[in-house]
GULUM-136114 format. One line per field, with one value per residue (C-alpha): x, y, z. Coordinates in pm, 1 decimal, decimal comma, padded with zeros to 6 digits. Each point is the difference from the previous one (the first is absolute). Layout:
N
u = c(X; ...) .
v = c(Y; ...) .
w = c(Z; ...) .
***
This chain:
385
u = c(00952,8; 00007,7; 00175,4; 00306,9; 00312,6; 00068,5; -00320,3; 00107,3; 00298,6; 00084,0; -00120,3; -00274,8; -00339,1; -00276,9; -00282,4; -00271,2; -00332,5; -00002,0; 00198,2; 00076,4; 00144,3; 00101,0; -00047,4; 00252,7; -00083,6; -00213,7; -00056,2; 00112,8; 00077,5; -00246,7; 00164,1; -00078,7; 00097,4; 00312,2; -00081,3; 00240,4; -00120,5; 00182,7; -00108,0; 00170,8; -00239,7; -00153,6; 00328,2; 00095,4; -00335,3; 00052,7; 00346,4; -00119,0; -00322,0; 00256,6; 00207,5; -00280,3; -00075,5; 00337,8; -00021,7; -00292,5; 00144,5; 00299,4; -00223,8; -00299,9; 00061,3; -00060,5; -00355,4; -00120,5; -00189,1; 00023,6; -00341,0; -00040,9; -00303,3; 00105,8; 00159,8; 00086,2; 00123,5; 00133,9; 00242,1; 00070,1; -00286,8; -00121,3; -00284,6; 00263,7; 00143,5; -00145,9; -00257,3; 00213,3; 00250,8; -00253,6; -00138,2; 00359,1; 00076,0; -00316,2; 00039,2; 00345,9; -00191,5; -00248,0; 00281,9; 00212,4; -00241,8; -00382,0; -00213,2; -00285,1; -00348,7; -00054,7; 00301,0; 00027,6; 00208,0; 00050,5; 00121,2; 00060,1; -00099,9; -00015,8; -00336,8; 00063,8; 00148,4; -00308,1; -00217,5; -00273,9; 00282,7; 00281,2; -00264,4; -00027,0; 00349,4; -00053,9; -00276,6; 00195,0; 00189,1; -00067,4; -00034,5; -00299,9; 00086,7; 00140,8; 00157,9; 00000,2; 00201,5; -00270,4; 00173,7; -00248,4; -00276,3; 00099,2; 00141,1; 00228,3; 00159,9; 00050,4; 00171,4; 00216,7; 00123,1; 00063,6; -00287,6; -00055,0; -00356,3; -00299,3; -00318,8; -00215,1; 00230,7; -00018,6; -00396,1; 00004,0; 00257,6; -00188,3; -00295,7; 00199,6; 00112,7; -00334,0; -00168,5; 00284,1; -00102,2; 00326,7; -00237,0; 00318,8; 00146,0; 00213,7; 00080,1; 00295,7; -00053,4; 00239,1; -00075,2; 00218,3; 00110,7; 00134,1; -00300,8; -00277,1; -00279,0; -00193,4; -00295,9; 00174,7; 00110,5; -00371,4; -00093,1; 00314,6; -00172,4; -00376,9; 00082,3; 00234,0; -00262,2; -00319,6; 00160,0; -00079,0; 00367,6; 00075,8; 00335,7; 00132,6; 00374,2; 00070,3; 00329,2; 00172,0; 00230,0; 00318,0; 00319,2; 00266,0; 00345,6; 00100,0; -00301,0; -00081,1; -00277,1; 00272,6; 00233,3; -00305,2; -00062,2; 00368,4; 00013,9; -00354,1; -00147,3; -00293,4; -00091,3; -00091,3; -00387,5; -00054,8; -00078,2; -00333,9; -00140,5; 00155,2; -00167,1; -00349,5; 00055,5; 00083,7; -00298,5; -00264,9; 00176,8; -00053,3; -00400,7; -00090,6; 00160,3; -00147,3; -00369,8; 00099,0; 00027,3; 00366,9; 00195,6; 00330,9; 00209,5; 00380,1; 00061,9; -00023,3; -00233,9; -00370,6; -00208,5; -00351,1; -00057,3; 00214,3; 00189,6; 00281,5; 00343,3; 00112,6; 00348,6; 00096,6; -00149,8; 00300,4; 00204,1; -00109,4; -00027,7; 00340,8; -00092,2; 00277,2; 00014,8; 00181,6; 00073,3; 00114,7; 00153,0; 00236,7; -00022,1; -00234,7; 00038,0; -00060,9; -00031,2; 00012,8; -00259,2; 00328,7; 00259,1; 00144,3; -00081,7; 00149,3; -00036,8; 00055,3; 00225,5; -00186,4; 00190,9; -00212,0; 00285,0; 00211,1; -00329,3; -00042,0; 00357,4; 00006,1; 00061,5; -00026,0; -00221,0; -00044,8; 00206,1; -00075,7; 00074,8; -00130,2; -00049,6; 00005,2; -00240,8; 00121,1; -00257,8; -00047,0; -00118,5; -00198,6; -00183,7; -00036,3; -00094,0; -00317,9; -00044,6; -00051,2; -00176,4; -00271,2; -00075,9; -00090,3; -00309,4; -00342,6; 00112,5; 00282,3; 00330,5; -00093,9; 00209,7; -00068,3; 00282,4; 00240,5; 00279,6; -00084,7; 00276,8; -00105,6; -00369,8; 00130,6; 00242,4; -00332,3; -00241,5; 00232,6; 00044,3; -00352,4; -00147,0; 00010,7; -00197,0; -00255,6; -00049,4; -00062,3; -00228,8; 00218,0; 00050,4; -00255,1; 00038,4; -00287,1; 00020,3; 00363,7; 00057,1; 00180,5; -00151,0; -00011,0; -00323,9; -00188,5; 00154,8; 00375,6; -00012,8; 00090,7; 00321,9; 00054,4; 00389,3; 00055,5; -00146,9; 00179,1; 00325,8; -00080,0; -00028,9; 00286,6; 00364,1) .
v = c(01994,3; 00308,2; -00013,3; 00161,5; -00196,2; 00092,6; -00091,5; -00272,5; -00168,9; -00387,0; 00170,4; 00172,3; -00023,9; -00177,8; 00222,7; -00247,3; -00113,1; -00353,2; -00267,8; -00350,0; -00270,8; -00312,0; -00349,4; -00233,7; -00328,2; -00281,8; -00381,3; -00106,4; 00189,3; -00026,2; -00103,8; 00329,1; 00255,2; 00215,8; 00241,1; 00012,6; -00265,2; -00260,7; -00302,3; 00094,6; -00058,8; 00140,0; 00016,5; 00291,6; 00170,2; 00199,7; 00128,0; 00104,8; 00218,5; 00160,2; 00102,6; 00089,1; 00258,3; 00112,0; 00061,1; 00224,7; 00196,7; 00082,4; 00117,4; 00106,3; 00397,2; -00143,3; 00003,0; 00350,0; 00195,9; -00384,5; -00046,2; -00344,9; -00040,3; -00366,9; -00279,3; -00365,7; -00275,3; -00253,9; -00290,5; -00274,0; -00128,7; 00282,1; -00201,7; -00207,1; 00233,5; -00064,6; 00211,0; 00167,7; 00103,7; 00141,5; 00197,0; 00098,1; 00105,8; 00229,6; 00136,9; 00136,1; 00166,8; 00169,2; 00150,7; 00111,7; 00156,8; 00112,5; -00229,5; 00163,1; -00039,6; -00144,4; -00237,4; -00261,2; -00257,8; -00367,7; -00314,8; -00284,2; -00345,0; -00333,8; -00148,0; -00295,2; 00235,9; 00212,8; -00141,0; 00147,2; -00043,5; 00193,4; 00272,1; 00040,5; 00059,0; 00352,9; 00133,0; 00330,6; 00008,0; 00267,2; -00319,9; 00114,4; -00175,9; -00348,2; -00139,3; -00360,7; -00204,2; -00228,6; -00068,4; -00258,7; -00192,0; -00319,0; -00233,0; -00195,4; 00348,4; 00070,7; -00284,6; 00041,2; 00369,8; -00111,6; 00188,0; -00110,0; 00045,2; -00111,6; 00174,1; -00063,8; 00162,0; 00294,2; 00007,2; -00041,0; 00250,0; 00284,6; -00073,5; -00029,1; 00385,7; 00112,5; -00125,0; 00149,5; 00323,5; 00075,1; 00060,1; 00116,9; -00324,6; -00016,3; -00386,8; -00084,2; -00217,5; -00144,9; -00058,7; -00192,2; -00306,5; -00275,6; -00275,1; 00284,4; 00024,0; 00271,0; -00164,5; -00001,8; 00369,1; 00087,0; -00204,9; 00167,7; 00355,0; -00099,9; -00165,0; 00324,1; 00280,3; -00226,7; 00037,5; 00375,5; 00097,0; 00382,2; -00046,9; -00214,4; -00052,9; -00232,8; -00041,9; -00198,1; -00240,2; 00069,9; -00229,1; 00207,8; -00062,2; -00250,7; -00152,0; -00325,5; 00055,9; 00131,4; -00277,2; -00268,7; 00223,5; -00026,9; -00384,2; -00019,6; -00109,6; 00273,7; 00209,4; 00364,1; 00053,4; 00094,7; 00330,9; -00058,3; -00136,9; 00205,3; 00275,3; -00146,8; -00040,7; 00370,3; 00089,6; -00190,6; 00167,7; 00324,8; -00086,2; -00178,7; 00240,8; 00292,0; -00154,3; 00031,3; 00318,6; -00003,9; 00291,2; -00125,9; 00259,6; -00119,6; -00282,3; -00298,4; 00145,3; 00041,4; 00184,0; 00097,0; 00369,9; 00146,7; -00318,6; -00001,5; -00017,1; 00341,5; -00144,7; -00153,9; 00289,2; 00213,4; -00189,6; 00034,9; 00382,7; 00014,4; 00105,6; -00039,6; -00284,0; -00159,0; -00329,1; -00196,7; -00326,6; -00250,7; 00018,7; 00337,8; 00239,2; 00408,1; 00269,1; 00414,5; 00061,8; 00194,1; -00229,9; -00156,2; -00381,5; -00212,7; -00394,9; -00171,8; -00306,8; -00332,1; -00116,6; -00092,1; -00077,7; 00294,2; 00252,7; -00189,8; 00038,2; 00379,9; 00241,7; 00350,5; 00014,4; -00325,6; -00137,7; 00236,0; 00087,8; 00311,7; 00094,7; 00351,1; -00016,1; 00201,7; 00152,7; -00243,1; -00257,9; 00282,7; 00003,2; -00369,4; -00061,1; 00237,1; -00144,6; -00354,7; 00088,6; 00238,1; -00194,7; -00291,5; 00214,7; 00097,1; 00346,2; -00011,0; 00224,0; 00357,3; 00174,6; 00348,6; -00138,8; -00117,6; 00278,5; 00158,5; -00232,5; -00314,7; 00040,2; 00053,5; -00301,3; -00214,9; 00081,0; -00067,4; -00359,8; 00008,1; 00086,2; -00380,1; -00126,8; 00334,1; -00095,7; -00329,4; 00093,3; -00168,7; 00292,6; 00316,6; 00334,3; 00126,5; 00305,3; 00069,6; -00361,1; -00277,8; -00310,6; -00370,8; -00121,1; -00343,6; -00127,5; 00163,8; -00183,3; -00362,5; 00191,6; 00216,7; -00101,1; 00052,7; 00363,1; 00097,0; -00129,8; 00230,9; 00324,9; -00051,4; 00139,9) .
w = c(-01244,8; 00155,7; 00345,2; 00085,7; -00008,2; 00358,0; 00174,4; 00178,5; 00179,8; 00113,0; 00423,8; -00154,2; 00210,4; -00176,0; 00145,6; -00017,5; 00117,6; -00101,7; 00161,3; -00115,7; 00278,5; -00167,8; 00241,6; -00192,6; 00185,7; -00175,2; 00065,2; -00338,7; -00308,2; -00308,8; -00314,7; -00215,8; 00281,0; -00030,3; 00293,6; 00328,6; 00184,1; 00273,0; 00152,2; 00321,3; 00312,5; 00287,7; 00158,2; -00223,4; 00054,1; 00299,1; -00094,8; -00288,7; 00137,7; 00206,1; -00335,3; -00117,8; 00244,8; 00009,4; -00400,2; 00088,5; 00328,2; -00250,0; -00334,7; 00196,7; -00141,3; -00362,5; 00073,8; -00115,4; 00254,6; 00225,2; -00137,5; -00199,5; -00275,8; -00040,3; 00106,8; -00198,8; 00192,5; -00256,5; -00077,7; 00020,6; 00236,7; 00305,1; 00095,5; 00159,8; 00254,5; 00347,8; 00135,7; 00245,2; -00239,7; -00274,3; 00310,6; 00114,8; -00369,8; 00008,1; 00321,2; -00137,8; -00322,8; 00209,6; 00286,7; -00269,6; -00284,7; -00017,2; -00209,9; -00204,2; 00129,5; -00341,2; -00034,2; -00230,4; 00184,7; -00172,1; 00119,7; -00266,8; 00111,2; -00094,1; -00007,5; 00239,6; 00294,3; -00030,1; 00261,5; 00242,9; 00249,0; -00209,2; -00074,0; 00367,2; 00017,1; -00221,5; 00209,8; 00178,7; -00279,6; -00318,8; -00266,2; -00188,4; -00360,2; -00043,3; -00308,0; -00063,4; -00222,3; -00144,4; -00331,2; -00122,7; 00143,2; -00219,8; 00304,4; -00279,4; -00106,5; 00343,7; 00103,1; -00330,1; 00080,5; 00351,0; 00156,6; 00373,2; -00001,7; -00189,2; -00152,6; 00254,3; 00275,5; -00236,4; -00016,5; 00414,6; 00019,1; -00177,9; 00206,6; 00336,1; -00137,4; -00036,5; 00302,9; 00217,2; -00181,5; -00253,2; -00321,9; -00207,2; -00124,9; -00318,4; -00196,4; -00167,8; -00358,8; -00182,2; -00401,8; -00244,1; 00239,8; -00144,9; -00050,8; 00030,4; -00227,8; -00090,7; 00187,4; 00313,7; -00061,2; -00006,9; 00301,4; 00176,5; -00089,5; 00054,1; 00362,5; 00086,4; -00138,9; 00197,4; 00357,2; -00007,3; 00022,1; -00051,9; -00244,9; -00168,9; -00193,4; -00213,3; -00137,7; -00327,8; 00100,9; -00044,6; 00043,0; 00202,9; -00037,4; 00305,7; 00062,2; 00030,0; -00307,2; -00211,0; 00090,2; -00107,6; -00312,3; -00137,3; 00065,0; -00196,2; 00275,3; -00059,1; -00275,6; 00024,0; -00109,2; -00344,3; -00114,1; -00115,5; 00290,6; 00246,2; -00237,1; 00053,5; 00354,5; 00043,9; -00244,7; 00249,3; 00296,5; -00105,2; -00127,8; 00343,0; 00242,0; -00239,8; 00055,4; 00364,3; 00027,5; 00036,2; -00134,1; -00211,5; 00147,6; -00040,1; -00269,7; 00294,6; 00250,6; -00001,5; 00269,7; 00100,6; 00029,6; 00282,3; 00089,3; -00259,0; 00209,9; 00109,8; 00129,4; -00373,7; -00190,4; 00207,8; -00187,4; -00333,5; 00018,3; 00083,9; 00391,4; 00237,3; 00289,1; 00257,9; 00025,1; 00316,0; 00033,7; -00173,1; -00394,5; 00044,3; -00269,5; 00082,4; -00231,6; 00055,2; -00263,6; -00235,1; -00094,7; 00287,0; 00071,9; 00306,9; 00019,5; 00320,2; -00052,9; -00004,5; 00288,9; 00306,7; 00195,3; -00099,4; 00086,2; 00292,9; 00122,2; -00091,4; 00278,5; -00197,6; -00354,8; -00169,5; -00283,6; -00315,9; -00324,3; -00158,2; -00362,3; -00171,1; -00294,5; -00291,1; -00198,0; -00268,7; 00252,2; 00176,1; -00342,0; -00039,0; 00294,7; -00046,7; -00320,2; 00137,0; 00342,2; -00145,2; -00327,1; 00236,4; 00134,2; -00101,0; 00006,3; -00248,9; -00050,1; 00109,5; -00274,5; 00140,8; 00273,1; -00252,9; -00097,9; -00356,4; -00155,6; 00176,6; -00090,1; -00392,5; 00014,9; 00206,9; -00270,9; -00285,5; 00072,0; 00138,0; -00336,3; -00203,1; 00315,1; -00001,1; -00411,4; 00106,6; 00264,4; 00264,4; 00179,6; 00040,6; 00149,6; 00264,9; 00145,7; -00043,3; 00125,8; -00238,8; 00066,0; -00074,1; -00205,3; 00118,9; -00320,5; 00058,5; 00364,9; -00175,9; -00140,5; 00328,8; 00020,8; -00336,7; -00014,7; 00312,3; -00083,9; -00345,8; 00169,7; 00220,2; -00067,3) .
***
């Protein structure tokens, strides 16, 4: 990467316009999830929001020009946060920073939390986008993976959002679940698209180390989905979303024109972001990454800066991350943003994939082809140092 070696230090400011806020509370843990979460209850929520406000104040200078363009409240289950605490959070944000008039403000929610009463609580906040973890519309599979909602609740939640005036709705789906058939998946995709949503994220199930699902795999209680079935599921996803006029703008993300996730796109484009909360990450856009430790009790107890670790990325790590994040997107790798040495390195290892039409070069961008998406992990690995 053509970045000076002295670009950053561990204390360097982010100077970003993008904020992520982590709300780690969950009623129960899904068997596949490895995001930082806790089943500690209501009694910790007040203290946690107070700690969030302290961290905001401490790091207020990280926002470039004090203006915010995107906010993403993720978890965990942010929809568990009581209305008064959610309003406190946004009051603190708006006291410290100025939200752009066209800011994208997303909150994640479990479908069973999205009621008319909960949506009423969002009034007076800048939330204009809701991301719901539907995962599947098969009640049998929902029960197996530990979700606390059913398919009907997801359908009703989308309807309730629209009735409340929130049209920008994203659903998450998972394919490759144990016991999930191609027909199950086709019904999931058809049902999601029939709800007139604006955005769809669809992820292949992964067996993350330390999760209950991974332990079940090691014990022989479940099996990974066969590669051929997974490919058929993904093929159907691409076909159905294309027919519904969704743009496939990142390997796992599809959106109607104008409704791509601006917040998540910042990550894929290597822009700086400020992460607040236990377990949240920040990046200065150069070479410094900070991780707040995933310990809610230590986070709440901190009187000064919260417990964190900072990593300075090497030139090699920067190059590898650039390759990984850009190649996942529809735009691909902008070759003219690489140093001459890195550009030659990248193209030399891309050559066999270009020959087999798994990669293509369009307007000085190295992109995955439709066929290349199926082996994207291998291709990305080949291009890395």
